[in-house]
mmCIF file as Biopython writes it, N, C-alpha, C and O atoms, coordinates in Angstrom:
data_model
#
loop_
_atom_site.group_PDB
_atom_site.id
_atom_site.type_symbol
_atom_site.label_atom_id
_atom_site.label_alt_id
_atom_site.label_comp_id
_atom_site.label_asym_id
_atom_site.label_entity_id
_atom_site.label_seq_id
_atom_site.pdbx_PDB_ins_code
_atom_site.Cartn_x
_atom_site.Cartn_y
_atom_site.Cartn_z
_atom_site.occupancy
_atom_site.B_iso_or_equiv
_atom_site.auth_seq_id
_atom_site.auth_asym_id
_atom_site.pdbx_PDB_model_num
ATOM 1   N N  . MET A ? 1  ? 1.226   -0.530 0.015   1.0 0.0 1  A 1 
ATOM 2   C CA . MET A ? 1  ? -0.083  -0.288 0.008   1.0 0.0 1  A 1 
ATOM 3   C C  . MET A ? 1  ? 0.933   1.463  0.241   1.0 0.0 1  A 1 
ATOM 4   O O  . MET A ? 1  ? 1.343   2.147  1.178   1.0 0.0 1  A 1 
ATOM 5   N N  . THR A ? 2  ? 0.934   1.508  -1.432  1.0 0.0 2  A 1 
ATOM 6   C CA . THR A ? 2  ? 1.759   3.381  -0.850  1.0 0.0 2  A 1 
ATOM 7   C C  . THR A ? 2  ? 0.407   4.697  -0.355  1.0 0.0 2  A 1 
ATOM 8   O O  . THR A ? 2  ? -0.808  4.616  -0.531  1.0 0.0 2  A 1 
ATOM 9   N N  . ILE A ? 3  ? 1.082   5.642  0.186   1.0 0.0 3  A 1 
ATOM 10  C CA . ILE A ? 3  ? 0.277   6.864  1.294   1.0 0.0 3  A 1 
ATOM 11  C C  . ILE A ? 3  ? 1.078   7.584  0.437   1.0 0.0 3  A 1 
ATOM 12  O O  . ILE A ? 3  ? 2.228   7.427  0.027   1.0 0.0 3  A 1 
ATOM 13  N N  . SER A ? 4  ? -0.053  8.671  0.197   1.0 0.0 4  A 1 
ATOM 14  C CA . SER A ? 4  ? 0.356   9.776  -0.817  1.0 0.0 4  A 1 
ATOM 15  C C  . SER A ? 4  ? 0.920   11.211 0.135   1.0 0.0 4  A 1 
ATOM 16  O O  . SER A ? 4  ? 0.126   12.131 0.334   1.0 0.0 4  A 1 
ATOM 17  N N  . THR A ? 5  ? 2.131   11.265 0.595   1.0 0.0 5  A 1 
ATOM 18  C CA . THR A ? 5  ? 1.383   13.172 2.036   1.0 0.0 5  A 1 
ATOM 19  C C  . THR A ? 5  ? 1.328   14.442 0.762   1.0 0.0 5  A 1 
ATOM 20  O O  . THR A ? 5  ? 1.615   14.255 -0.420  1.0 0.0 5  A 1 
ATOM 21  N N  . PRO A ? 6  ? 0.898   15.683 1.353   1.0 0.0 6  A 1 
ATOM 22  C CA . PRO A ? 6  ? 1.415   17.017 0.141   1.0 0.0 6  A 1 
ATOM 23  C C  . PRO A ? 6  ? 2.101   16.488 -0.529  1.0 0.0 6  A 1 
ATOM 24  O O  . PRO A ? 6  ? 1.579   16.222 -1.612  1.0 0.0 6  A 1 
ATOM 25  N N  . ALA A ? 7  ? 3.481   16.053 -0.376  1.0 0.0 7  A 1 
ATOM 26  C CA . ALA A ? 7  ? 3.749   17.157 -0.407  1.0 0.0 7  A 1 
ATOM 27  C C  . ALA A ? 7  ? 4.511   16.224 -1.720  1.0 0.0 7  A 1 
ATOM 28  O O  . ALA A ? 7  ? 4.928   16.821 -2.712  1.0 0.0 7  A 1 
ATOM 29  N N  . THR A ? 8  ? 4.658   14.424 -1.568  1.0 0.0 8  A 1 
ATOM 30  C CA . THR A ? 8  ? 4.218   13.738 -3.273  1.0 0.0 8  A 1 
ATOM 31  C C  . THR A ? 8  ? 3.524   14.348 -3.765  1.0 0.0 8  A 1 
ATOM 32  O O  . THR A ? 8  ? 4.029   14.990 -4.687  1.0 0.0 8  A 1 
ATOM 33  N N  . ILE A ? 9  ? 2.373   14.520 -3.590  1.0 0.0 9  A 1 
ATOM 34  C CA . ILE A ? 9  ? 1.046   14.971 -4.398  1.0 0.0 9  A 1 
ATOM 35  C C  . ILE A ? 9  ? 1.349   15.885 -5.568  1.0 0.0 9  A 1 
ATOM 36  O O  . ILE A ? 9  ? 0.927   15.646 -6.700  1.0 0.0 9  A 1 
ATOM 37  N N  . ALA A ? 10 ? 2.397   17.371 -5.138  1.0 0.0 10 A 1 
ATOM 38  C CA . ALA A ? 10 ? 1.755   18.301 -4.988  1.0 0.0 10 A 1 
ATOM 39  C C  . ALA A ? 10 ? 3.732   18.097 -6.262  1.0 0.0 10 A 1 
ATOM 40  O O  . ALA A ? 10 ? 4.097   18.768 -7.227  1.0 0.0 10 A 1 
ATOM 41  N N  . THR A ? 11 ? 4.436   16.875 -5.532  1.0 0.0 11 A 1 
ATOM 42  C CA . THR A ? 11 ? 5.503   16.853 -6.802  1.0 0.0 11 A 1 
ATOM 43  C C  . THR A ? 11 ? 4.833   16.135 -7.704  1.0 0.0 11 A 1 
ATOM 44  O O  . THR A ? 11 ? 4.619   16.878 -8.662  1.0 0.0 11 A 1 
ATOM 45  N N  . LYS A ? 12 ? 4.420   15.144 -7.880  1.0 0.0 12 A 1 
ATOM 46  C CA . LYS A ? 12 ? 3.381   13.898 -8.397  1.0 0.0 12 A 1 
ATOM 47  C C  . LYS A ? 12 ? 3.300   15.541 -9.667  1.0 0.0 12 A 1 
ATOM 48  O O  . LYS A ? 12 ? 3.990   15.857 -10.636 1.0 0.0 12 A 1 
ATOM 49  N N  . ASN A ? 13 ? 2.472   15.997 -9.191  1.0 0.0 13 A 1 
ATOM 50  C CA . ASN A ? 13 ? 1.496   16.939 -10.273 1.0 0.0 13 A 1 
ATOM 51  C C  . ASN A ? 13 ? 2.551   18.054 -10.255 1.0 0.0 13 A 1 
ATOM 52  O O  . ASN A ? 13 ? 1.973   18.794 -11.051 1.0 0.0 13 A 1 
ATOM 53  N N  . SER A ? 14 ? 3.533   18.641 -9.974  1.0 0.0 14 A 1 
ATOM 54  C CA . SER A ? 14 ? 3.843   20.036 -10.956 1.0 0.0 14 A 1 
ATOM 55  C C  . SER A ? 14 ? 4.529   19.574 -11.533 1.0 0.0 14 A 1 
ATOM 56  O O  . SER A ? 14 ? 5.571   20.227 -11.576 1.0 0.0 14 A 1 
ATOM 57  N N  . HIS A ? 15 ? 4.575   17.943 -12.556 1.0 0.0 15 A 1 
ATOM 58  C CA . HIS A ? 15 ? 5.434   17.524 -13.828 1.0 0.0 15 A 1 
ATOM 59  C C  . HIS A ? 15 ? 4.965   16.520 -14.572 1.0 0.0 15 A 1 
ATOM 60  O O  . HIS A ? 15 ? 5.167   15.658 -15.427 1.0 0.0 15 A 1 
ATOM 61  N N  . ALA A ? 16 ? 4.110   17.146 -13.696 1.0 0.0 16 A 1 
ATOM 62  C CA . ALA A ? 16 ? 2.927   16.414 -15.237 1.0 0.0 16 A 1 
ATOM 63  C C  . ALA A ? 16 ? 2.644   17.319 -16.563 1.0 0.0 16 A 1 
ATOM 64  O O  . ALA A ? 16 ? 2.359   16.689 -17.582 1.0 0.0 16 A 1 
ATOM 65  N N  . ASN A ? 17 ? 2.714   19.211 -16.666 1.0 0.0 17 A 1 
ATOM 66  C CA . ASN A ? 17 ? 2.304   19.146 -17.498 1.0 0.0 17 A 1 
ATOM 67  C C  . ASN A ? 17 ? 3.783   19.897 -17.576 1.0 0.0 17 A 1 
ATOM 68  O O  . ASN A ? 17 ? 3.654   20.511 -18.635 1.0 0.0 17 A 1 
ATOM 69  N N  . LYS A ? 18 ? 4.994   20.185 -17.129 1.0 0.0 18 A 1 
ATOM 70  C CA . LYS A ? 18 ? 5.652   20.496 -17.506 1.0 0.0 18 A 1 
ATOM 71  C C  . LYS A ? 18 ? 6.742   20.270 -18.600 1.0 0.0 18 A 1 
ATOM 72  O O  . LYS A ? 18 ? 7.372   19.214 -18.545 1.0 0.0 18 A 1 
ATOM 73  N N  . PRO A ? 19 ? 7.089   21.391 -19.835 1.0 0.0 19 A 1 
ATOM 74  C CA . PRO A ? 19 ? 8.102   20.791 -20.104 1.0 0.0 19 A 1 
ATOM 75  C C  . PRO A ? 19 ? 9.080   20.376 -19.796 1.0 0.0 19 A 1 
ATOM 76  O O  . PRO A ? 19 ? 8.534   19.860 -18.821 1.0 0.0 19 A 1 
ATOM 77  N N  . ALA A ? 20 ? 10.747  19.890 -19.611 1.0 0.0 20 A 1 
ATOM 78  C CA . ALA A ? 20 ? 11.453  20.021 -18.878 1.0 0.0 20 A 1 
ATOM 79  C C  . ALA A ? 20 ? 12.130  20.235 -19.197 1.0 0.0 20 A 1 
ATOM 80  O O  . ALA A ? 20 ? 12.975  19.485 -18.709 1.0 0.0 20 A 1 
ATOM 81  N N  . ASN A ? 21 ? 12.737  21.122 -20.090 1.0 0.0 21 A 1 
ATOM 82  C CA . ASN A ? 21 ? 13.320  21.956 -20.651 1.0 0.0 21 A 1 
ATOM 83  C C  . ASN A ? 21 ? 13.008  23.877 -19.768 1.0 0.0 21 A 1 
ATOM 84  O O  . ASN A ? 21 ? 13.849  24.723 -19.464 1.0 0.0 21 A 1 
ATOM 85  N N  . GLN A ? 22 ? 11.068  23.911 -19.586 1.0 0.0 22 A 1 
ATOM 86  C CA . GLN A ? 22 ? 11.618  24.765 -18.957 1.0 0.0 22 A 1 
ATOM 87  C C  . GLN A ? 22 ? 11.725  25.356 -17.887 1.0 0.0 22 A 1 
ATOM 88  O O  . GLN A ? 22 ? 11.327  24.579 -17.019 1.0 0.0 22 A 1 
ATOM 89  N N  . ALA A ? 23 ? 12.326  27.167 -17.037 1.0 0.0 23 A 1 
ATOM 90  C CA . ALA A ? 23 ? 13.102  27.507 -15.617 1.0 0.0 23 A 1 
ATOM 91  C C  . ALA A ? 23 ? 11.642  27.557 -15.194 1.0 0.0 23 A 1 
ATOM 92  O O  . ALA A ? 23 ? 10.716  27.675 -15.997 1.0 0.0 23 A 1 
ATOM 93  N N  . LEU A ? 24 ? 11.509  27.464 -13.942 1.0 0.0 24 A 1 
ATOM 94  C CA . LEU A ? 24 ? 10.557  27.742 -13.104 1.0 0.0 24 A 1 
ATOM 95  C C  . LEU A ? 24 ? 10.489  29.291 -12.966 1.0 0.0 24 A 1 
ATOM 96  O O  . LEU A ? 24 ? 11.204  29.835 -13.807 1.0 0.0 24 A 1 
ATOM 97  N N  . VAL A ? 25 ? 9.982   29.962 -12.330 1.0 0.0 25 A 1 
ATOM 98  C CA . VAL A ? 25 ? 10.030  31.614 -12.768 1.0 0.0 25 A 1 
ATOM 99  C C  . VAL A ? 25 ? 9.320   31.396 -11.844 1.0 0.0 25 A 1 
ATOM 100 O O  . VAL A ? 25 ? 8.227   30.834 -11.907 1.0 0.0 25 A 1 
ATOM 101 N N  . ARG A ? 26 ? 10.298  32.163 -10.067 1.0 0.0 26 A 1 
ATOM 102 C CA . ARG A ? 26 ? 10.489  33.211 -8.586  1.0 0.0 26 A 1 
ATOM 103 C C  . ARG A ? 26 ? 10.365  34.093 -8.616  1.0 0.0 26 A 1 
ATOM 104 O O  . ARG A ? 26 ? 11.251  34.790 -9.111  1.0 0.0 26 A 1 
ATOM 105 N N  . ILE A ? 27 ? 9.229   34.652 -8.130  1.0 0.0 27 A 1 
ATOM 106 C CA . ILE A ? 27 ? 9.830   35.996 -7.638  1.0 0.0 27 A 1 
ATOM 107 C C  . ILE A ? 27 ? 9.329   36.147 -6.002  1.0 0.0 27 A 1 
ATOM 108 O O  . ILE A ? 27 ? 8.574   35.674 -5.152  1.0 0.0 27 A 1 
ATOM 109 N N  . LYS A ? 28 ? 10.449  37.274 -6.281  1.0 0.0 28 A 1 
ATOM 110 C CA . LYS A ? 28 ? 10.018  38.202 -4.400  1.0 0.0 28 A 1 
ATOM 111 C C  . LYS A ? 28 ? 8.642   38.380 -3.747  1.0 0.0 28 A 1 
ATOM 112 O O  . LYS A ? 28 ? 7.545   38.638 -4.243  1.0 0.0 28 A 1 
ATOM 113 N N  . SER A ? 29 ? 8.921   38.226 -2.842  1.0 0.0 29 A 1 
ATOM 114 C CA . SER A ? 29 ? 7.426   38.890 -2.467  1.0 0.0 29 A 1 
ATOM 115 C C  . SER A ? 29 ? 7.398   40.696 -2.634  1.0 0.0 29 A 1 
ATOM 116 O O  . SER A ? 29 ? 6.744   41.555 -3.226  1.0 0.0 29 A 1 
ATOM 117 N N  . ALA A ? 30 ? 8.798   40.572 -1.501  1.0 0.0 30 A 1 
ATOM 118 C CA . ALA A ? 30 ? 9.000   41.941 -1.831  1.0 0.0 30 A 1 
ATOM 119 C C  . ALA A ? 30 ? 8.753   42.979 -2.699  1.0 0.0 30 A 1 
ATOM 120 O O  . ALA A ? 30 ? 8.596   44.155 -2.373  1.0 0.0 30 A 1 
ATOM 121 N N  . ASP A ? 31 ? 8.706   42.289 -4.384  1.0 0.0 31 A 1 
ATOM 122 C CA . ASP A ? 31 ? 9.147   43.436 -5.349  1.0 0.0 31 A 1 
ATOM 123 C C  . ASP A ? 31 ? 6.842   43.358 -5.520  1.0 0.0 31 A 1 
ATOM 124 O O  . ASP A ? 31 ? 6.044   44.274 -5.323  1.0 0.0 31 A 1 
ATOM 125 N N  . LEU A ? 32 ? 6.669   42.424 -5.785  1.0 0.0 32 A 1 
ATOM 126 C CA . LEU A ? 32 ? 5.011   41.782 -5.686  1.0 0.0 32 A 1 
ATOM 127 C C  . LEU A ? 32 ? 4.096   43.064 -4.971  1.0 0.0 32 A 1 
ATOM 128 O O  . LEU A ? 32 ? 3.109   43.523 -5.546  1.0 0.0 32 A 1 
ATOM 129 N N  . PHE A ? 33 ? 4.656   43.659 -3.401  1.0 0.0 33 A 1 
ATOM 130 C CA . PHE A ? 33 ? 4.217   43.959 -2.789  1.0 0.0 33 A 1 
ATOM 131 C C  . PHE A ? 33 ? 4.848   45.780 -2.558  1.0 0.0 33 A 1 
ATOM 132 O O  . PHE A ? 33 ? 4.379   46.918 -2.547  1.0 0.0 33 A 1 
ATOM 133 N N  . LYS A ? 34 ? 5.454   45.466 -2.487  1.0 0.0 34 A 1 
ATOM 134 C CA . LYS A ? 34 ? 6.986   47.021 -2.782  1.0 0.0 34 A 1 
ATOM 135 C C  . LYS A ? 34 ? 6.314   46.945 -1.268  1.0 0.0 34 A 1 
ATOM 136 O O  . LYS A ? 34 ? 6.155   46.047 -0.442  1.0 0.0 34 A 1 
ATOM 137 N N  . ALA A ? 35 ? 5.967   48.513 -1.345  1.0 0.0 35 A 1 
ATOM 138 C CA . ALA A ? 35 ? 5.400   49.165 0.256   1.0 0.0 35 A 1 
ATOM 139 C C  . ALA A ? 35 ? 3.846   48.434 0.963   1.0 0.0 35 A 1 
ATOM 140 O O  . ALA A ? 35 ? 3.550   48.546 2.152   1.0 0.0 35 A 1 
ATOM 141 N N  . ALA A ? 36 ? 2.932   47.637 -0.155  1.0 0.0 36 A 1 
ATOM 142 C CA . ALA A ? 36 ? 1.583   47.698 0.808   1.0 0.0 36 A 1 
ATOM 143 C C  . ALA A ? 36 ? 1.858   46.422 0.965   1.0 0.0 36 A 1 
ATOM 144 O O  . ALA A ? 36 ? 2.784   45.667 0.671   1.0 0.0 36 A 1 
ATOM 145 N N  . ARG A ? 37 ? 0.517   46.332 1.667   1.0 0.0 37 A 1 
ATOM 146 C CA . ARG A ? 37 ? 0.313   44.716 2.795   1.0 0.0 37 A 1 
ATOM 147 C C  . ARG A ? 37 ? -0.229  43.904 2.044   1.0 0.0 37 A 1 
ATOM 148 O O  . ARG A ? 37 ? 0.009   42.752 2.405   1.0 0.0 37 A 1 
ATOM 149 N N  . GLU A ? 38 ? -1.122  44.002 0.775   1.0 0.0 38 A 1 
ATOM 150 C CA . GLU A ? 38 ? -1.832  44.003 0.231   1.0 0.0 38 A 1 
ATOM 151 C C  . GLU A ? 38 ? -1.570  43.820 -1.312  1.0 0.0 38 A 1 
ATOM 152 O O  . GLU A ? 38 ? -0.625  44.553 -1.604  1.0 0.0 38 A 1 
ATOM 153 N N  . ILE A ? 39 ? -1.956  43.241 -2.244  1.0 0.0 39 A 1 
ATOM 154 C CA . ILE A ? 39 ? -2.322  43.500 -3.540  1.0 0.0 39 A 1 
ATOM 155 C C  . ILE A ? 39 ? -3.523  42.812 -4.106  1.0 0.0 39 A 1 
ATOM 156 O O  . ILE A ? 39 ? -4.323  42.229 -3.374  1.0 0.0 39 A 1 
ATOM 157 N N  . GLU A ? 40 ? -3.626  42.863 -5.119  1.0 0.0 40 A 1 
ATOM 158 C CA . GLU A ? 40 ? -4.774  42.747 -6.167  1.0 0.0 40 A 1 
ATOM 159 C C  . GLU A ? 40 ? -4.374  42.108 -7.698  1.0 0.0 40 A 1 
ATOM 160 O O  . GLU A ? 40 ? -3.707  42.575 -8.621  1.0 0.0 40 A 1 
ATOM 161 N N  . ILE A ? 41 ? -5.096  40.823 -7.525  1.0 0.0 41 A 1 
ATOM 162 C CA . ILE A ? 41 ? -4.950  40.176 -8.655  1.0 0.0 41 A 1 
ATOM 163 C C  . ILE A ? 41 ? -4.768  39.551 -9.626  1.0 0.0 41 A 1 
ATOM 164 O O  . ILE A ? 41 ? -4.400  38.402 -9.380  1.0 0.0 41 A 1 
ATOM 165 N N  . ASP A ? 42 ? -4.938  39.991 -11.502 1.0 0.0 42 A 1 
ATOM 166 C CA . ASP A ? 42 ? -6.742  40.078 -12.315 1.0 0.0 42 A 1 
ATOM 167 C C  . ASP A ? 42 ? -5.579  38.430 -13.114 1.0 0.0 42 A 1 
ATOM 168 O O  . ASP A ? 42 ? -4.473  38.646 -13.610 1.0 0.0 42 A 1 
ATOM 169 N N  . HIS A ? 43 ? -6.048  37.326 -13.054 1.0 0.0 43 A 1 
ATOM 170 C CA . HIS A ? 43 ? -5.996  36.295 -13.703 1.0 0.0 43 A 1 
ATOM 171 C C  . HIS A ? 43 ? -7.458  35.997 -14.804 1.0 0.0 43 A 1 
ATOM 172 O O  . HIS A ? 43 ? -8.515  36.095 -14.183 1.0 0.0 43 A 1 
ATOM 173 N N  . GLU A ? 44 ? -7.591  35.714 -16.061 1.0 0.0 44 A 1 
ATOM 174 C CA . GLU A ? 44 ? -8.652  35.479 -16.413 1.0 0.0 44 A 1 
ATOM 175 C C  . GLU A ? 44 ? -10.262 36.453 -16.119 1.0 0.0 44 A 1 
ATOM 176 O O  . GLU A ? 44 ? -11.429 36.105 -16.303 1.0 0.0 44 A 1 
ATOM 177 N N  . GLY A ? 45 ? -9.797  37.498 -15.704 1.0 0.0 45 A 1 
ATOM 178 C CA . GLY A ? 45 ? -10.549 39.390 -15.341 1.0 0.0 45 A 1 
ATOM 179 C C  . GLY A ? 45 ? -10.787 38.474 -13.668 1.0 0.0 45 A 1 
ATOM 180 O O  . GLY A ? 45 ? -11.612 39.007 -12.926 1.0 0.0 45 A 1 
ATOM 181 N N  . ARG A ? 46 ? -10.233 37.439 -13.241 1.0 0.0 46 A 1 
ATOM 182 C CA . ARG A ? 46 ? -11.751 37.106 -11.920 1.0 0.0 46 A 1 
ATOM 183 C C  . ARG A ? 46 ? -10.371 37.925 -11.630 1.0 0.0 46 A 1 
ATOM 184 O O  . ARG A ? 46 ? -9.288  38.021 -12.209 1.0 0.0 46 A 1 
ATOM 185 N N  . ILE A ? 47 ? -11.046 38.556 -10.249 1.0 0.0 47 A 1 
ATOM 186 C CA . ILE A ? 47 ? -8.908  39.111 -8.852  1.0 0.0 47 A 1 
ATOM 187 C C  . ILE A ? 47 ? -9.530  39.019 -8.291  1.0 0.0 47 A 1 
ATOM 188 O O  . ILE A ? 47 ? -10.673 39.455 -8.159  1.0 0.0 47 A 1 
ATOM 189 N N  . TYR A ? 48 ? -8.506  37.997 -7.467  1.0 0.0 48 A 1 
ATOM 190 C CA . TYR A ? 48 ? -8.190  37.642 -6.368  1.0 0.0 48 A 1 
ATOM 191 C C  . TYR A ? 48 ? -6.353  38.417 -5.797  1.0 0.0 48 A 1 
ATOM 192 O O  . TYR A ? 48 ? -5.203  38.523 -6.224  1.0 0.0 48 A 1 
ATOM 193 N N  . ARG A ? 49 ? -7.355  38.836 -4.369  1.0 0.0 49 A 1 
ATOM 194 C CA . ARG A ? 49 ? -6.265  39.663 -3.347  1.0 0.0 49 A 1 
ATOM 195 C C  . ARG A ? 49 ? -5.244  38.999 -2.197  1.0 0.0 49 A 1 
ATOM 196 O O  . ARG A ? 49 ? -5.743  38.586 -1.150  1.0 0.0 49 A 1 
ATOM 197 N N  . MET A ? 50 ? -3.897  38.915 -2.408  1.0 0.0 50 A 1 
ATOM 198 C CA . MET A ? 50 ? -2.786  38.229 -1.925  1.0 0.0 50 A 1 
ATOM 199 C C  . MET A ? 50 ? -2.375  39.007 -0.737  1.0 0.0 50 A 1 
ATOM 200 O O  . MET A ? 50 ? -1.554  39.915 -0.863  1.0 0.0 50 A 1 
ATOM 201 N N  . ARG A ? 51 ? -3.116  38.580 0.905   1.0 0.0 51 A 1 
ATOM 202 C CA . ARG A ? 51 ? -2.154  39.481 1.638   1.0 0.0 51 A 1 
ATOM 203 C C  . ARG A ? 51 ? -0.624  39.266 2.369   1.0 0.0 51 A 1 
ATOM 204 O O  . ARG A ? 51 ? 0.243   38.497 1.953   1.0 0.0 51 A 1 
ATOM 205 N N  . LEU A ? 52 ? -0.552  39.882 3.208   1.0 0.0 52 A 1 
ATOM 206 C CA . LEU A ? 52 ? 0.904   39.842 3.944   1.0 0.0 52 A 1 
ATOM 207 C C  . LEU A ? 52 ? 0.277   39.539 5.852   1.0 0.0 52 A 1 
ATOM 208 O O  . LEU A ? 52 ? 0.348   40.555 6.544   1.0 0.0 52 A 1 
ATOM 209 N N  . THR A ? 53 ? -0.139  38.558 6.401   1.0 0.0 53 A 1 
ATOM 210 C CA . THR A ? 53 ? -0.811  38.563 7.959   1.0 0.0 53 A 1 
ATOM 211 C C  . THR A ? 53 ? 0.422   39.183 8.528   1.0 0.0 53 A 1 
ATOM 212 O O  . THR A ? 53 ? 1.459   39.543 7.971   1.0 0.0 53 A 1 
ATOM 213 N N  . ASN A ? 54 ? 0.138   39.208 9.479   1.0 0.0 54 A 1 
ATOM 214 C CA . ASN A ? 54 ? 0.803   39.476 11.069  1.0 0.0 54 A 1 
ATOM 215 C C  . ASN A ? 54 ? 1.590   38.627 10.735  1.0 0.0 54 A 1 
ATOM 216 O O  . ASN A ? 54 ? 2.090   38.845 9.631   1.0 0.0 54 A 1 
ATOM 217 N N  . LEU A ? 55 ? 1.869   37.863 11.160  1.0 0.0 55 A 1 
ATOM 218 C CA . LEU A ? 55 ? 3.421   36.284 11.660  1.0 0.0 55 A 1 
ATOM 219 C C  . LEU A ? 55 ? 3.845   36.167 10.085  1.0 0.0 55 A 1 
ATOM 220 O O  . LEU A ? 55 ? 4.216   35.001 9.949   1.0 0.0 55 A 1 
ATOM 221 N N  . ASN A ? 56 ? 3.990   37.045 8.471   1.0 0.0 56 A 1 
ATOM 222 C CA . ASN A ? 56 ? 4.516   37.574 7.774   1.0 0.0 56 A 1 
ATOM 223 C C  . ASN A ? 56 ? 3.965   36.734 6.688   1.0 0.0 56 A 1 
ATOM 224 O O  . ASN A ? 56 ? 4.490   36.909 5.588   1.0 0.0 56 A 1 
ATOM 225 N N  . LYS A ? 57 ? 2.983   35.827 6.769   1.0 0.0 57 A 1 
ATOM 226 C CA . LYS A ? 57 ? 2.523   34.987 5.945   1.0 0.0 57 A 1 
ATOM 227 C C  . LYS A ? 57 ? 1.453   35.250 4.215   1.0 0.0 57 A 1 
ATOM 228 O O  . LYS A ? 57 ? 0.415   35.905 4.305   1.0 0.0 57 A 1 
ATOM 229 N N  . LEU A ? 58 ? 1.727   34.878 3.315   1.0 0.0 58 A 1 
ATOM 230 C CA . LEU A ? 58 ? 0.864   34.767 2.507   1.0 0.0 58 A 1 
ATOM 231 C C  . LEU A ? 58 ? -0.923  34.503 2.703   1.0 0.0 58 A 1 
ATOM 232 O O  . LEU A ? 58 ? -1.053  33.631 3.563   1.0 0.0 58 A 1 
ATOM 233 N N  . ILE A ? 59 ? -1.950  34.852 2.321   1.0 0.0 59 A 1 
ATOM 234 C CA . ILE A ? 59 ? -3.240  34.669 2.020   1.0 0.0 59 A 1 
ATOM 235 C C  . ILE A ? 59 ? -3.538  34.881 0.815   1.0 0.0 59 A 1 
ATOM 236 O O  . ILE A ? 59 ? -3.153  35.880 0.207   1.0 0.0 59 A 1 
ATOM 237 N N  . LEU A ? 60 ? -4.035  34.257 0.471   1.0 0.0 60 A 1 
ATOM 238 C CA . LEU A ? 60 ? -4.797  34.671 -1.727  1.0 0.0 60 A 1 
ATOM 239 C C  . LEU A ? 60 ? -6.126  33.616 -1.187  1.0 0.0 60 A 1 
ATOM 240 O O  . LEU A ? 60 ? -6.334  32.509 -0.691  1.0 0.0 60 A 1 
ATOM 241 N N  . THR A ? 61 ? -6.962  35.096 -1.785  1.0 0.0 61 A 1 
ATOM 242 C CA . THR A ? 61 ? -8.178  35.240 -1.251  1.0 0.0 61 A 1 
ATOM 243 C C  . THR A ? 61 ? -9.514  35.282 -2.803  1.0 0.0 61 A 1 
ATOM 244 O O  . THR A ? 61 ? -8.847  35.607 -3.786  1.0 0.0 61 A 1 
ATOM 245 N N  . ALA A ? 62 ? -10.320 35.168 -3.033  1.0 0.0 62 A 1 
ATOM 246 C CA . ALA A ? 62 ? -11.090 35.167 -4.527  1.0 0.0 62 A 1 
ATOM 247 C C  . ALA A ? 62 ? -11.895 36.371 -3.614  1.0 0.0 62 A 1 
ATOM 248 O O  . ALA A ? 62 ? -12.825 37.006 -4.113  1.0 0.0 62 A 1 
#
């Protein structure tokens, strides 16, 4: 019997649709937020909000 943990599921799913030669893009959160604590992201016409918590964690909501 094989048990999948969230880490193994994410690993399996992250490689499923990505060509082997495609580089992963990394963006620093400081570059996104600048001096703000909350930003809006327009994804295909839908607006999402990403904010920094008091514990410096990220929360994304639709």
